[in-house]
ChimeraX commands (.cxc) that place a marker at each C-alpha (Angstrom):
marker #1 position 88.52,118.73,135.64 radius 0.5
marker #1 position 89.63,121.88,138.49 radius 0.5
marker #1 position 86.83,120.44,140.50 radius 0.5
marker #1 position 88.73,116.43,140.26 radius 0.5
marker #1 position 91.97,118.12,140.73 radius 0.5
marker #1 position 90.92,119.96,143.43 radius 0.5
marker #1 position 88.87,116.73,145.01 radius 0.5
marker #1 position 92.24,114.75,144.42 radius 0.5
marker #1 position 94.79,117.53,146.48 radius 0.5
marker #1 position 92.39,117.35,149.04 radius 0.5
marker #1 position 91.21,112.75,149.42 radius 0.5
marker #1 position 94.78,112.57,149.24 radius 0.5
marker #1 position 95.22,114.16,152.34 radius 0.5
marker #1 position 92.88,110.54,154.07 radius 0.5
marker #1 position 94.23,108.49,151.81 radius 0.5
marker #1 position 97.46,107.38,154.21 radius 0.5
marker #1 position 95.27,105.70,156.36 radius 0.5
marker #1 position 92.83,104.67,154.42 radius 0.5
marker #1 position 90.46,107.02,156.10 radius 0.5
marker #1 position 88.37,107.51,152.85 radius 0.5
marker #1 position 85.97,105.70,151.59 radius 0.5
marker #1 position 84.52,106.64,147.39 radius 0.5
marker #1 position 81.78,105.20,145.32 radius 0.5
marker #1 position 81.98,106.79,142.38 radius 0.5
marker #1 position 78.45,105.86,140.40 radius 0.5
marker #1 position 77.85,107.01,136.54 radius 0.5
marker #1 position 74.20,107.67,135.36 radius 0.5
marker #1 position 73.10,108.33,132.12 radius 0.5
marker #1 position 69.69,109.48,130.73 radius 0.5
marker #1 position 66.77,107.54,129.32 radius 0.5
marker #1 position 67.93,107.16,125.30 radius 0.5
marker #1 position 69.08,104.07,123.94 radius 0.5
marker #1 position 68.62,99.85,124.95 radius 0.5
marker #1 position 69.83,100.19,129.17 radius 0.5
marker #1 position 72.24,97.42,128.73 radius 0.5
marker #1 position 74.21,100.22,126.53 radius 0.5
marker #1 position 72.79,103.16,128.90 radius 0.5
marker #1 position 74.65,100.68,131.76 radius 0.5
marker #1 position 77.81,99.89,130.18 radius 0.5
marker #1 position 77.88,103.88,129.44 radius 0.5
marker #1 position 77.01,104.60,133.27 radius 0.5
marker #1 position 80.00,101.64,134.37 radius 0.5
marker #1 position 82.21,104.01,131.98 radius 0.5
marker #1 position 82.14,107.33,132.67 radius 0.5
marker #1 position 82.05,106.31,136.86 radius 0.5
marker #1 position 85.19,104.27,135.87 radius 0.5
marker #1 position 86.63,107.43,134.46 radius 0.5
marker #1 position 86.61,109.67,136.69 radius 0.5
marker #1 position 87.74,106.55,139.40 radius 0.5
marker #1 position 90.60,106.33,136.95 radius 0.5
marker #1 position 91.59,110.16,136.88 radius 0.5
marker #1 position 91.58,110.82,140.43 radius 0.5
marker #1 position 93.82,107.40,140.55 radius 0.5
marker #1 position 96.12,109.44,137.88 radius 0.5
marker #1 position 95.93,112.84,140.51 radius 0.5
marker #1 position 97.65,109.67,143.10 radius 0.5
marker #1 position 94.07,109.26,145.25 radius 0.5
marker #1 position 94.78,105.52,146.11 radius 0.5
marker #1 position 93.33,103.06,144.21 radius 0.5
marker #1 position 91.88,101.11,147.69 radius 0.5
marker #1 position 90.07,103.21,148.40 radius 0.5
marker #1 position 88.31,104.14,145.31 radius 0.5
marker #1 position 84.62,102.20,144.05 radius 0.5
marker #1 position 83.43,102.52,141.09 radius 0.5
marker #1 position 79.11,101.73,139.83 radius 0.5
marker #1 position 76.76,102.32,136.83 radius 0.5
marker #1 position 73.09,103.12,137.49 radius 0.5
marker #1 position 72.07,103.45,134.03 radius 0.5
marker #1 position 69.17,105.29,134.55 radius 0.5
marker #1 position 67.69,104.39,137.13 radius 0.5
marker #1 position 68.41,107.12,138.90 radius 0.5
marker #1 position 66.48,110.06,136.95 radius 0.5
marker #1 position 67.42,114.02,138.18 radius 0.5
marker #1 position 64.85,115.48,136.00 radius 0.5
marker #1 position 62.26,114.54,133.88 radius 0.5
marker #1 position 61.49,115.40,130.39 radius 0.5
marker #1 position 58.17,115.55,128.20 radius 0.5
marker #1 position 58.37,112.56,125.50 radius 0.5
marker #1 position 56.79,115.15,123.64 radius 0.5
marker #1 position 59.42,117.38,122.96 radius 0.5
marker #1 position 61.89,118.06,119.68 radius 0.5
marker #1 position 64.64,115.15,119.80 radius 0.5
marker #1 position 66.91,117.95,120.78 radius 0.5
marker #1 position 65.03,119.71,123.64 radius 0.5
marker #1 position 64.63,116.70,124.57 radius 0.5
marker #1 position 68.25,115.60,124.66 radius 0.5
marker #1 position 68.77,119.33,126.11 radius 0.5
marker #1 position 66.39,118.99,129.26 radius 0.5
marker #1 position 67.83,115.22,130.03 radius 0.5
marker #1 position 71.25,116.71,129.59 radius 0.5
marker #1 position 71.50,116.21,134.25 radius 0.5
marker #1 position 70.59,112.79,134.22 radius 0.5
marker #1 position 74.08,112.32,132.61 radius 0.5
marker #1 position 76.78,112.69,134.91 radius 0.5
marker #1 position 78.90,111.26,137.53 radius 0.5
marker #1 position 78.26,111.56,141.38 radius 0.5
marker #1 position 80.51,111.10,144.16 radius 0.5
marker #1 position 79.90,109.90,148.13 radius 0.5
marker #1 position 82.41,110.38,150.02 radius 0.5
marker #1 position 83.18,108.79,153.47 radius 0.5
marker #1 position 85.55,110.47,155.59 radius 0.5
marker #1 position 86.52,108.66,159.18 radius 0.5
marker link #1:1,2 radius 0.2
marker link #1:2,3 radius 0.2
marker link #1:3,4 radius 0.2
marker link #1:4,5 radius 0.2
marker link #1:5,6 radius 0.2
marker link #1:6,7 radius 0.2
marker link #1:7,8 radius 0.2
marker link #1:8,9 radius 0.2
marker link #1:9,10 radius 0.2
marker link #1:10,11 radius 0.2
marker link #1:11,12 radius 0.2
marker link #1:12,13 radius 0.2
marker link #1:13,14 radius 0.2
marker link #1:14,15 radius 0.2
marker link #1:15,16 radius 0.2
marker link #1:16,17 radius 0.2
marker link #1:17,18 radius 0.2
marker link #1:18,19 radius 0.2
marker link #1:19,20 radius 0.2
marker link #1:20,21 radius 0.2
marker link #1:21,22 radius 0.2
marker link #1:22,23 radius 0.2
marker link #1:23,24 radius 0.2
marker link #1:24,25 radius 0.2
marker link #1:25,26 radius 0.2
marker link #1:26,27 radius 0.2
marker link #1:27,28 radius 0.2
marker link #1:28,29 radius 0.2
marker link #1:29,30 radius 0.2
marker link #1:30,31 radius 0.2
marker link #1:31,32 radius 0.2
marker link #1:32,33 radius 0.2
marker link #1:33,34 radius 0.2
marker link #1:34,35 radius 0.2
marker link #1:35,36 radius 0.2
marker link #1:36,37 radius 0.2
marker link #1:37,38 radius 0.2
marker link #1:38,39 radius 0.2
marker link #1:39,40 radius 0.2
marker link #1:40,41 radius 0.2
marker link #1:41,42 radius 0.2
marker link #1:42,43 radius 0.2
marker link #1:43,44 radius 0.2
marker link #1:44,45 radius 0.2
marker link #1:45,46 radius 0.2
marker link #1:46,47 radius 0.2
marker link #1:47,48 radius 0.2
marker link #1:48,49 radius 0.2
marker link #1:49,50 radius 0.2
marker link #1:50,51 radius 0.2
marker link #1:51,52 radius 0.2
marker link #1:52,53 radius 0.2
marker link #1:53,54 radius 0.2
marker link #1:54,55 radius 0.2
marker link #1:55,56 radius 0.2
marker link #1:56,57 radius 0.2
marker link #1:57,58 radius 0.2
marker link #1:58,59 radius 0.2
marker link #1:59,60 radius 0.2
marker link #1:60,61 radius 0.2
marker link #1:61,62 radius 0.2
marker link #1:62,63 radius 0.2
marker link #1:63,64 radius 0.2
marker link #1:64,65 radius 0.2
marker link #1:65,66 radius 0.2
marker link #1:66,67 radius 0.2
marker link #1:67,68 radius 0.2
marker link #1:68,69 radius 0.2
marker link #1:69,70 radius 0.2
marker link #1:70,71 radius 0.2
marker link #1:71,72 radius 0.2
marker link #1:72,73 radius 0.2
marker link #1:73,74 radius 0.2
marker link #1:74,75 radius 0.2
marker link #1:75,76 radius 0.2
marker link #1:76,77 radius 0.2
marker link #1:77,78 radius 0.2
marker link #1:78,79 radius 0.2
marker link #1:79,80 radius 0.2
marker link #1:80,81 radius 0.2
marker link #1:81,82 radius 0.2
marker link #1:82,83 radius 0.2
marker link #1:83,84 radius 0.2
marker link #1:84,85 radius 0.2
marker link #1:85,86 radius 0.2
marker link #1:86,87 radius 0.2
marker link #1:87,88 radius 0.2
marker link #1:88,89 radius 0.2
marker link #1:89,90 radius 0.2
marker link #1:90,91 radius 0.2
marker link #1:91,92 radius 0.2
marker link #1:92,93 radius 0.2
marker link #1:93,94 radius 0.2
marker link #1:94,95 radius 0.2
marker link #1:95,96 radius 0.2
marker link #1:96,97 radius 0.2
marker link #1:97,98 radius 0.2
marker link #1:98,99 radius 0.2
marker link #1:99,100 radius 0.2
marker link #1:100,101 radius 0.2
marker link #1:101,102 radius 0.2
view
């Protein structure tokens, strides 16, 4: 939350002229059904988008999308005990922001 508050403060400096574009992408790990993961990742992205808007960031500069389990950043063995596999896959459960300032 502290990082998002700091980001929102910075983004508000560029919103007057719509000089920024923010693409928020939610991600999940491979556990669960692909459709469920896509919905979960979309929800994650919208949660961040809504928070930034609540902090005064121009909603017209934000788009939110879900990527589901399609862009993992960490691969883990399926032979691990369940909890170890879940812990190993944690970095894949994330939200990324791509920010362009013109």
